[in-house]
N, CA and C atoms as a LAMMPS dump frame, in Angstrom:
ITEM: TIMESTEP
0
ITEM: NUMBER OF ATOMS
513
ITEM: BOX BOUNDS ff ff ff
-5.0000000000000000e+02 5.0000000000000000e+02
-5.0000000000000000e+02 5.0000000000000000e+02
-5.0000000000000000e+02 5.0000000000000000e+02
ITEM: ATOMS id mol type element x y z
1 1 1 N 0.854 -1.178 0
2 1 2 C 0 0 0
3 1 3 C 0.895 1.235 0
4 2 1 N 0.816 1.98 -1.088
5 2 2 C 1.713 3.146 -1.213
6 2 3 C 0.981 4.456 -0.993
7 3 1 N -0.27 4.388 -0.527
8 3 2 C -0.997 5.648 -0.323
9 3 3 C -0.441 6.382 0.893
10 4 1 N -0.507 7.703 0.86
11 4 2 C 0.057 8.477 1.991
12 4 3 C -0.818 8.309 3.228
13 5 1 N -0.257 8.417 4.417
14 5 2 C -1.051 8.282 5.659
15 5 3 C -2.073 9.427 5.752
16 6 1 N -3.241 9.156 6.406
17 6 2 C -4.258 10.213 6.498
18 6 3 C -3.745 11.409 7.293
19 7 1 N -4.227 12.565 6.889
20 7 2 C -3.792 13.806 7.553
21 7 3 C -4.429 13.873 8.934
22 8 1 N -3.741 14.415 9.925
23 8 2 C -4.321 14.531 11.276
24 8 3 C -5.485 15.535 11.245
25 9 1 N -6.485 15.348 12.104
26 9 2 C -7.615 16.268 12.107
27 9 3 C -7.169 17.677 12.486
28 10 1 N -7.835 18.673 11.914
29 10 2 C -7.4 20.045 12.235
30 10 3 C -7.711 20.384 13.687
31 11 1 N -6.9 21.178 14.275
32 11 2 C -7.06 21.584 15.679
33 11 3 C -7.977 22.8 15.69
34 12 1 N -9.086 22.739 16.491
35 12 2 C -9.976 23.902 16.509
36 12 3 C -9.284 25.102 17.149
37 13 1 N -9.632 26.288 16.686
38 13 2 C -9.001 27.481 17.277
39 13 3 C -9.508 27.678 18.701
40 14 1 N -8.768 28.328 19.534
41 14 2 C -9.224 28.549 20.919
42 14 3 C -10.468 29.442 20.936
43 15 1 N -11.344 29.201 21.926
44 15 2 C -12.567 29.978 22.028
45 15 3 C -12.252 31.396 22.498
46 16 1 N -12.96 32.359 21.958
47 16 2 C -12.726 33.727 22.441
48 16 3 C -13.226 33.862 23.871
49 17 1 N -12.737 34.811 24.585
50 17 2 C -13.102 34.957 26.014
51 17 3 C -14.582 35.304 26.213
52 18 1 N -15.3 35.927 25.224
53 18 2 C -16.702 36.288 25.432
54 18 3 C -17.659 35.198 24.958
55 19 1 N -17.164 34.026 24.533
56 19 2 C -18 32.913 24.078
57 19 3 C -18.769 32.342 25.266
58 20 1 N -20.067 31.895 25.042
59 20 2 C -20.827 31.33 26.171
60 20 3 C -20.222 30.038 26.674
61 21 1 N -19.455 29.341 25.841
62 21 2 C -18.853 28.084 26.283
63 21 3 C -17.592 28.336 27.117
64 22 1 N -17.098 29.53 27.053
65 22 2 C -15.865 29.824 27.787
66 22 3 C -16.178 29.916 29.27
67 23 1 N -15.478 29.152 30.064
68 23 2 C -15.709 29.131 31.509
69 23 3 C -14.914 30.279 32.139
70 24 1 N -15.674 31.121 32.8
71 24 2 C -15 32.193 33.53
72 24 3 C -15.095 31.906 35.012
73 25 1 N -14.138 32.234 35.661
74 25 2 C -14.196 32.071 37.111
75 25 3 C -14.981 33.228 37.689
76 26 1 N -15.892 32.851 38.56
77 26 2 C -16.67 33.892 39.212
78 26 3 C -15.993 34.21 40.542
79 27 1 N -16.123 35.422 40.854
80 27 2 C -15.539 35.748 42.173
81 27 3 C -16.392 35.119 43.27
82 28 1 N -15.795 34.708 44.324
83 28 2 C -16.524 34.116 45.447
84 28 3 C -17.416 35.172 46.063
85 29 1 N -18.714 34.839 46.14
86 29 2 C -19.642 35.768 46.768
87 29 3 C -20.189 35.094 48.009
88 30 1 N -20.592 35.838 48.881
89 30 2 C -21.23 35.296 50.077
90 30 3 C -22.687 35.719 50.051
91 31 1 N -23.578 34.729 50.326
92 31 2 C -25.012 34.974 50.309
93 31 3 C -25.561 34.794 51.702
94 32 1 N -26.573 35.553 51.97
95 32 2 C -27.218 35.421 53.275
96 32 3 C -28.078 34.16 53.253
97 33 1 N -28.471 33.727 54.42
98 33 2 C -29.307 32.536 54.558
99 33 3 C -30.636 32.744 53.823
100 34 1 N -31.205 33.93 53.888
101 34 2 C -32.487 34.241 53.233
102 34 3 C -32.322 34.171 51.713
103 35 1 N -31.191 34.695 51.201
104 35 2 C -30.948 34.648 49.754
105 35 3 C -30.802 33.196 49.28
106 36 1 N -30.081 32.413 50.078
107 36 2 C -29.896 31.004 49.715
108 36 3 C -31.251 30.292 49.699
109 37 1 N -32.064 30.549 50.738
110 37 2 C -33.379 29.92 50.808
111 37 3 C -34.251 30.36 49.631
112 38 1 N -34.194 31.672 49.283
113 38 2 C -34.974 32.186 48.155
114 38 3 C -34.549 31.496 46.859
115 39 1 N -33.22 31.35 46.678
116 39 2 C -32.715 30.696 45.469
117 39 3 C -33.153 29.229 45.44
118 40 1 N -33.139 28.576 46.584
119 40 2 C -33.609 27.194 46.65
120 40 3 C -35.097 27.109 46.31
121 41 1 N -35.86 28.055 46.893
122 41 2 C -37.299 28.092 46.639
123 41 3 C -37.562 28.335 45.145
124 42 1 N -36.835 29.266 44.531
125 42 2 C -36.99 29.535 43.088
126 42 3 C -36.655 28.286 42.262
127 43 1 N -35.578 27.605 42.664
128 43 2 C -35.167 26.391 41.952
129 43 3 C -36.248 25.317 42.081
130 44 1 N -36.835 25.184 43.31
131 44 2 C -37.909 24.207 43.511
132 44 3 C -39.109 24.546 42.616
133 45 1 N -39.461 25.845 42.578
134 45 2 C -40.59 26.27 41.753
135 45 3 C -40.334 25.975 40.263
136 46 1 N -39.101 26.283 39.825
137 46 2 C -38.773 25.995 38.418
138 46 3 C -38.86 24.493 38.132
139 47 1 N -38.337 23.678 39.07
140 47 2 C -38.418 22.231 38.88
141 47 3 C -39.885 21.756 38.868
142 48 1 N -40.687 22.315 39.768
143 48 2 C -42.107 21.937 39.829
144 48 3 C -42.815 22.338 38.528
145 49 1 N -42.51 23.544 38.003
146 49 2 C -43.108 23.983 36.742
147 49 3 C -42.705 23.058 35.6
148 50 1 N -41.403 22.731 35.559
149 50 2 C -40.92 21.841 34.495
150 50 3 C -41.569 20.471 34.622
151 51 1 N -41.68 19.984 35.888
152 51 2 C -42.312 18.687 36.107
153 51 3 C -43.772 18.734 35.665
154 52 1 N -44.472 19.836 36.007
155 52 2 C -45.871 19.992 35.613
156 52 3 C -46 20.052 34.09
157 53 1 N -45.096 20.795 33.439
158 53 2 C -45.094 20.87 31.973
159 53 3 C -44.843 19.488 31.379
160 54 1 N -43.896 18.75 31.973
161 54 2 C -43.572 17.42 31.49
162 54 3 C -44.78 16.488 31.65
163 55 1 N -45.44 16.543 32.834
164 55 2 C -46.614 15.702 33.064
165 55 3 C -47.744 16.074 32.1
166 56 1 N -47.916 17.382 31.858
167 56 2 C -48.947 17.816 30.901
168 56 3 C -48.636 17.264 29.513
169 57 1 N -47.367 17.352 29.132
170 57 2 C -46.972 16.808 27.834
171 57 3 C -47.169 15.301 27.793
172 58 1 N -46.836 14.619 28.905
173 58 2 C -47.051 13.17 28.961
174 58 3 C -48.543 12.847 28.801
175 59 1 N -49.402 13.627 29.471
176 59 2 C -50.849 13.42 29.343
177 59 3 C -51.292 13.62 27.894
178 60 1 N -50.771 14.675 27.257
179 60 2 C -51.138 14.933 25.857
180 60 3 C -50.672 13.793 24.957
181 61 1 N -49.443 13.292 25.221
182 61 2 C -48.927 12.17 24.432
183 61 3 C -49.824 10.945 24.628
184 62 1 N -50.232 10.702 25.868
185 62 2 C -51.102 9.552 26.148
186 62 3 C -52.441 9.701 25.42
187 63 1 N -53.009 10.92 25.447
188 63 2 C -54.271 11.165 24.731
189 63 3 C -54.082 10.905 23.243
190 64 1 N -52.979 11.402 22.685
191 64 2 C -52.718 11.199 21.259
192 64 3 C -52.52 9.723 20.936
193 65 1 N -51.802 9.003 21.807
194 65 2 C -51.608 7.566 21.582
195 65 3 C -52.955 6.833 21.59
196 66 1 N -53.829 7.214 22.536
197 66 2 C -55.165 6.595 22.585
198 66 3 C -55.96 6.921 21.325
199 67 1 N -55.831 8.167 20.846
200 67 2 C -56.524 8.546 19.611
201 67 3 C -56.016 7.705 18.443
202 68 1 N -54.702 7.492 18.379
203 68 2 C -54.132 6.682 17.303
204 68 3 C -54.645 5.248 17.402
205 69 1 N -54.69 4.696 18.629
206 69 2 C -55.208 3.335 18.814
207 69 3 C -56.666 3.256 18.349
208 70 1 N -57.468 4.247 18.78
209 70 2 C -58.887 4.254 18.396
210 70 3 C -59.046 4.379 16.887
211 71 1 N -58.249 5.246 16.271
212 71 2 C -58.336 5.415 14.823
213 71 3 C -57.922 4.134 14.095
214 72 1 N -56.881 3.48 14.605
215 72 2 C -56.441 2.225 14.003
216 72 3 C -57.544 1.17 14.131
217 73 1 N -58.131 1.107 15.323
218 73 2 C -59.225 0.161 15.559
219 73 3 C -60.398 0.468 14.622
220 74 1 N -60.742 1.746 14.516
221 74 2 C -61.841 2.153 13.62
222 74 3 C -61.511 1.811 12.177
223 75 1 N -60.255 2.021 11.79
224 75 2 C -59.845 1.731 10.418
225 75 3 C -60.002 0.243 10.103
226 76 1 N -59.624 -0.607 11.084
227 76 2 C -59.774 -2.057 10.894
228 76 3 C -61.253 -2.408 10.734
229 77 1 N -62.111 -1.826 11.602
230 77 2 C -63.551 -2.08 11.491
231 77 3 C -64.087 -1.597 10.151
232 78 1 N -63.639 -0.42 9.741
233 78 2 C -64.103 0.128 8.463
234 78 3 C -63.655 -0.773 7.309
235 79 1 N -62.436 -1.284 7.376
236 79 2 C -61.946 -2.179 6.319
237 79 3 C -62.795 -3.455 6.281
238 80 1 N -63.106 -4.006 7.463
239 80 2 C -63.956 -5.206 7.523
240 80 3 C -65.357 -4.905 6.977
241 81 1 N -65.909 -3.756 7.383
242 81 2 C -67.226 -3.365 6.878
243 81 3 C -67.199 -3.186 5.371
244 82 1 N -66.118 -2.588 4.87
245 82 2 C -65.993 -2.359 3.424
246 82 3 C -65.933 -3.701 2.692
247 83 1 N -65.196 -4.657 3.265
248 83 2 C -65.094 -5.975 2.646
249 83 3 C -66.467 -6.65 2.607
250 84 1 N -67.221 -6.555 3.724
251 84 2 C -68.565 -7.132 3.762
252 84 3 C -69.469 -6.46 2.736
253 85 1 N -69.353 -5.134 2.628
254 85 2 C -70.171 -4.402 1.646
255 85 3 C -69.833 -4.842 0.22
256 86 1 N -68.543 -5.025 -0.054
257 86 2 C -68.139 -5.463 -1.391
258 86 3 C -68.674 -6.866 -1.682
259 87 1 N -68.616 -7.762 -0.678
260 87 2 C -69.15 -9.112 -0.868
261 87 3 C -70.662 -9.049 -1.106
262 88 1 N -71.357 -8.244 -0.31
263 88 2 C -72.816 -8.106 -0.458
264 88 3 C -73.149 -7.519 -1.829
265 89 1 N -72.361 -6.549 -2.258
266 89 2 C -72.578 -5.934 -3.566
267 89 3 C -72.41 -6.984 -4.673
268 90 1 N -71.395 -7.843 -4.538
269 90 2 C -71.193 -8.913 -5.519
270 90 3 C -72.393 -9.848 -5.575
271 91 1 N -72.905 -10.222 -4.386
272 91 2 C -74.092 -11.087 -4.339
273 91 3 C -75.287 -10.405 -4.989
274 92 1 N -75.463 -9.123 -4.677
275 92 2 C -76.599 -8.39 -5.246
276 92 3 C -76.471 -8.271 -6.764
277 93 1 N -75.257 -8.087 -7.255
278 93 2 C -75.046 -8.005 -8.711
279 93 3 C -75.419 -9.335 -9.369
280 94 1 N -74.995 -10.454 -8.742
281 94 2 C -75.337 -11.762 -9.305
282 94 3 C -76.853 -11.99 -9.27
283 95 1 N -77.49 -11.627 -8.136
284 95 2 C -78.941 -11.763 -8.046
285 95 3 C -79.627 -10.896 -9.104
286 96 1 N -79.095 -9.708 -9.305
287 96 2 C -79.654 -8.799 -10.307
288 96 3 C -79.559 -9.41 -11.706
289 97 1 N -78.413 -10.032 -12.013
290 97 2 C -78.252 -10.684 -13.322
291 97 3 C -79.262 -11.824 -13.484
292 98 1 N -79.438 -12.614 -12.42
293 98 2 C -80.401 -13.719 -12.467
294 98 3 C -81.805 -13.171 -12.703
295 99 1 N -82.156 -12.094 -11.971
296 99 2 C -83.483 -11.501 -12.128
297 99 3 C -83.672 -10.919 -13.528
298 100 1 N -82.621 -10.338 -14.086
299 100 2 C -82.703 -9.809 -15.458
300 100 3 C -82.996 -10.939 -16.442
301 101 1 N -82.285 -12.073 -16.275
302 101 2 C -82.513 -13.226 -17.159
303 101 3 C -83.943 -13.755 -17.009
304 102 1 N -84.407 -13.861 -15.752
305 102 2 C -85.772 -14.335 -15.522
306 102 3 C -86.78 -13.368 -16.132
307 103 1 N -86.511 -12.066 -16.003
308 103 2 C -87.41 -11.061 -16.571
309 103 3 C -87.465 -11.193 -18.09
310 104 1 N -86.306 -11.439 -18.712
311 104 2 C -86.271 -11.614 -20.168
312 104 3 C -87.085 -12.85 -20.564
313 105 1 N -86.887 -13.968 -19.814
314 105 2 C -87.643 -15.19 -20.106
315 105 3 C -89.157 -14.942 -19.964
316 106 1 N -89.54 -14.235 -18.894
317 106 2 C -90.961 -13.951 -18.683
318 106 3 C -91.514 -13.044 -19.787
319 107 1 N -90.706 -12.079 -20.206
320 107 2 C -91.146 -11.183 -21.29
321 107 3 C -91.338 -11.972 -22.577
322 108 1 N -90.39 -12.854 -22.882
323 108 2 C -90.513 -13.693 -24.086
324 108 3 C -91.758 -14.584 -24.001
325 109 1 N -91.974 -15.171 -22.825
326 109 2 C -93.141 -16.038 -22.625
327 109 3 C -94.431 -15.227 -22.783
328 110 1 N -94.444 -14.023 -22.219
329 110 2 C -95.627 -13.165 -22.324
330 110 3 C -95.905 -12.796 -23.779
331 111 1 N -94.851 -12.465 -24.528
332 111 2 C -95.024 -12.164 -25.962
333 111 3 C -95.604 -13.365 -26.692
334 112 1 N -95.097 -14.555 -26.353
335 112 2 C -95.593 -15.783 -26.986
336 112 3 C -97.075 -15.984 -26.657
337 113 1 N -97.445 -15.777 -25.382
338 113 2 C -98.844 -15.957 -24.968
339 113 3 C -99.737 -14.912 -25.635
340 114 1 N -99.248 -13.69 -25.785
341 114 2 C -100.032 -12.648 -26.465
342 114 3 C -100.281 -13.054 -27.917
343 115 1 N -99.253 -13.604 -28.57
344 115 2 C -99.397 -14.054 -29.965
345 115 3 C -100.388 -15.216 -30.045
346 116 1 N -100.29 -16.173 -29.1
347 116 2 C -101.24 -17.292 -29.07
348 116 3 C -102.667 -16.772 -28.885
349 117 1 N -102.817 -15.817 -27.987
350 117 2 C -104.131 -15.24 -27.715
351 117 3 C -104.695 -14.565 -28.97
352 118 1 N -103.848 -13.848 -29.693
353 118 2 C -104.276 -13.181 -30.925
354 118 3 C -104.743 -14.219 -31.953
355 119 1 N -103.933 -15.301 -32.1
356 119 2 C -104.309 -16.36 -33.047
357 119 3 C -105.619 -17.03 -32.645
358 120 1 N -105.789 -17.286 -31.34
359 120 2 C -107.024 -17.908 -30.864
360 120 3 C -108.22 -16.985 -31.088
361 121 1 N -108.023 -15.689 -30.881
362 121 2 C -109.11 -14.74 -31.116
363 121 3 C -109.517 -14.744 -32.594
364 122 1 N -108.488 -14.745 -33.469
365 122 2 C -108.785 -14.797 -34.916
366 122 3 C -109.538 -16.087 -35.27
367 123 1 N -109.069 -17.214 -34.706
368 123 2 C -109.713 -18.507 -34.976
369 123 3 C -111.152 -18.501 -34.462
370 124 1 N -111.326 -17.916 -33.258
371 124 2 C -112.657 -17.844 -32.666
372 124 3 C -113.583 -17 -33.536
373 125 1 N -113.05 -15.898 -34.053
374 125 2 C -113.867 -15.059 -34.943
375 125 3 C -114.25 -15.819 -36.216
376 126 1 N -113.287 -16.579 -36.763
377 126 2 C -113.589 -17.394 -37.96
378 126 3 C -114.671 -18.425 -37.655
379 127 1 N -114.546 -19.096 -36.492
380 127 2 C -115.546 -20.091 -36.103
381 127 3 C -116.921 -19.453 -35.963
382 128 1 N -116.95 -18.277 -35.321
383 128 2 C -118.233 -17.6 -35.136
384 128 3 C -118.837 -17.226 -36.488
385 129 1 N -117.969 -16.778 -37.399
386 129 2 C -118.456 -16.456 -38.749
387 129 3 C -119.018 -17.704 -39.416
388 130 1 N -118.299 -18.844 -39.316
389 130 2 C -118.777 -20.104 -39.904
390 130 3 C -120.074 -20.572 -39.26
391 131 1 N -120.152 -20.428 -37.93
392 131 2 C -121.383 -20.823 -37.226
393 131 3 C -122.541 -19.977 -37.727
394 132 1 N -122.274 -18.664 -37.855
395 132 2 C -123.341 -17.772 -38.351
396 132 3 C -123.755 -18.156 -39.77
397 133 1 N -122.754 -18.489 -40.613
398 133 2 C -123.062 -18.91 -41.992
399 133 3 C -123.873 -20.199 -41.975
400 134 1 N -123.416 -21.181 -41.141
401 134 2 C -124.12 -22.466 -41.065
402 134 3 C -125.541 -22.279 -40.552
403 135 1 N -125.679 -21.43 -39.55
404 135 2 C -127.01 -21.176 -38.994
405 135 3 C -127.918 -20.58 -40.075
406 136 1 N -127.327 -19.639 -40.78
407 136 2 C -128.092 -18.997 -41.861
408 136 3 C -128.467 -20.028 -42.929
409 137 1 N -127.506 -20.884 -43.306
410 137 2 C -127.77 -21.926 -44.314
411 137 3 C -128.813 -22.908 -43.808
412 138 1 N -128.712 -23.267 -42.517
413 138 2 C -129.684 -24.203 -41.939
414 138 3 C -131.078 -23.597 -41.957
415 139 1 N -131.147 -22.341 -41.651
416 139 2 C -132.453 -21.667 -41.658
417 139 3 C -133.037 -21.646 -43.062
418 140 1 N -132.152 -21.319 -44.014
419 140 2 C -132.607 -21.3 -45.416
420 140 3 C -133.074 -22.701 -45.828
421 141 1 N -132.291 -23.735 -45.449
422 141 2 C -132.637 -25.118 -45.784
423 141 3 C -133.968 -25.509 -45.15
424 142 1 N -134.106 -25.153 -43.856
425 142 2 C -135.353 -25.487 -43.16
426 142 3 C -136.539 -24.783 -43.808
427 143 1 N -136.373 -23.536 -44.143
428 143 2 C -137.468 -22.787 -44.803
429 143 3 C -137.81 -23.409 -46.161
430 144 1 N -136.771 -23.808 -46.876
431 144 2 C -137.005 -24.461 -48.185
432 144 3 C -137.769 -25.772 -47.994
433 145 1 N -137.362 -26.532 -46.958
434 145 2 C -138.034 -27.804 -46.685
435 145 3 C -139.508 -27.547 -46.35
436 146 1 N -139.76 -26.529 -45.512
437 146 2 C -141.144 -26.218 -45.127
438 146 3 C -141.951 -25.832 -46.361
439 147 1 N -141.359 -25.035 -47.236
440 147 2 C -142.056 -24.638 -48.473
441 147 3 C -142.349 -25.868 -49.343
442 148 1 N -141.361 -26.805 -49.413
443 148 2 C -141.576 -28.019 -50.22
444 148 3 C -142.68 -28.869 -49.607
445 149 1 N -142.718 -28.969 -48.268
446 149 2 C -143.751 -29.765 -47.599
447 149 3 C -145.138 -29.172 -47.902
448 150 1 N -145.222 -27.857 -47.835
449 150 2 C -146.502 -27.198 -48.12
450 150 3 C -146.938 -27.455 -49.561
451 151 1 N -145.949 -27.48 -50.429
452 151 2 C -146.289 -27.642 -51.86
453 151 3 C -146.688 -29.08 -52.194
454 152 1 N -146.228 -30.05 -51.447
455 152 2 C -146.521 -31.462 -51.75
456 152 3 C -147.869 -31.847 -51.148
457 153 1 N -148.523 -32.82 -51.785
458 153 2 C -149.791 -33.296 -51.214
459 153 3 C -149.549 -34.004 -49.884
460 154 1 N -150.511 -34.024 -49.007
461 154 2 C -150.359 -34.533 -47.654
462 154 3 C -150.039 -36.024 -47.604
463 155 1 N -150.397 -36.789 -48.573
464 155 2 C -150.109 -38.227 -48.542
465 155 3 C -148.879 -38.579 -49.372
466 156 1 N -148.096 -37.612 -49.768
467 156 2 C -146.929 -37.851 -50.615
468 156 3 C -145.794 -38.469 -49.785
469 157 1 N -145.16 -39.585 -50.312
470 157 2 C -144.023 -40.181 -49.585
471 157 3 C -142.835 -39.215 -49.492
472 158 1 N -142.625 -38.343 -50.469
473 158 2 C -141.531 -37.354 -50.418
474 158 3 C -141.765 -36.373 -49.275
475 159 1 N -143.061 -36.003 -49.087
476 159 2 C -143.391 -35.089 -48
477 159 3 C -143.015 -35.73 -46.67
478 160 1 N -143.332 -37.024 -46.49
479 160 2 C -142.998 -37.747 -45.269
480 160 3 C -141.484 -37.815 -45.088
481 161 1 N -140.721 -38.085 -46.116
482 161 2 C -139.242 -38.159 -46.03
483 161 3 C -138.646 -36.812 -45.618
484 162 1 N -139.165 -35.734 -46.185
485 162 2 C -138.653 -34.387 -45.832
486 162 3 C -138.96 -34.083 -44.374
487 163 1 N -140.157 -34.482 -43.886
488 163 2 C -140.504 -34.262 -42.483
489 163 3 C -139.551 -35.028 -41.561
490 164 1 N -139.294 -36.29 -41.897
491 164 2 C -138.341 -37.081 -41.098
492 164 3 C -136.94 -36.428 -41.097
493 165 1 N -136.514 -35.928 -42.252
494 165 2 C -135.213 -35.259 -42.359
495 165 3 C -135.15 -34.059 -41.429
496 166 1 N -136.218 -33.249 -41.434
497 166 2 C -136.252 -32.051 -40.569
498 166 3 C -136.235 -32.444 -39.098
499 167 1 N -137.018 -33.48 -38.752
500 167 2 C -137.058 -33.932 -37.355
501 167 3 C -135.676 -34.415 -36.922
502 168 1 N -134.995 -35.2 -37.776
503 168 2 C -133.646 -35.678 -37.442
504 168 3 C -132.65 -34.524 -37.295
505 169 1 N -132.819 -33.504 -38.097
506 169 2 C -131.911 -32.329 -37.998
507 169 3 C -132.119 -31.599 -36.696
508 170 1 N -133.364 -31.515 -36.238
509 170 2 C -133.649 -30.799 -34.987
510 170 3 C -133.206 -31.588 -33.775
511 171 1 N -133.255 -32.911 -33.851
512 171 2 C -132.838 -33.737 -32.724
513 171 3 C -131.341 -33.783 -32.726
């Protein structure tokens, strides 16, 4: 290895005398008992305030942690509810498709029945027309027979045959 050795780290310059990190010696002062007690009392108050601030912050952190837990729990419930809704929606879509198919089948069947009904109505009208024609023809035939009977002598065998024919037609 022919690389040169690493350079030593640079030495920081000395701190100026007015720097906050510069330690100055304080002259020895003498304090009265009351001043010492006051300073102790002030220090206790500051510690109590800091402790109270810390406890307040701890309470806020605990509240926030509980909110996060509740939100996470709610999110899980919402995800489960969403999954159930999606499954239900899928079932409803399939049921809807089945109902659409059944509706189409029923519509086709109804169209078929309407067509059958139309054909039956036409057939019924034709039958009624034929019945009316036959009735009319029968009436004409019967009237003709009656006229022939009147025209024939009372002891005529043809008159008797026509009477029997009319009686058989009526029975």
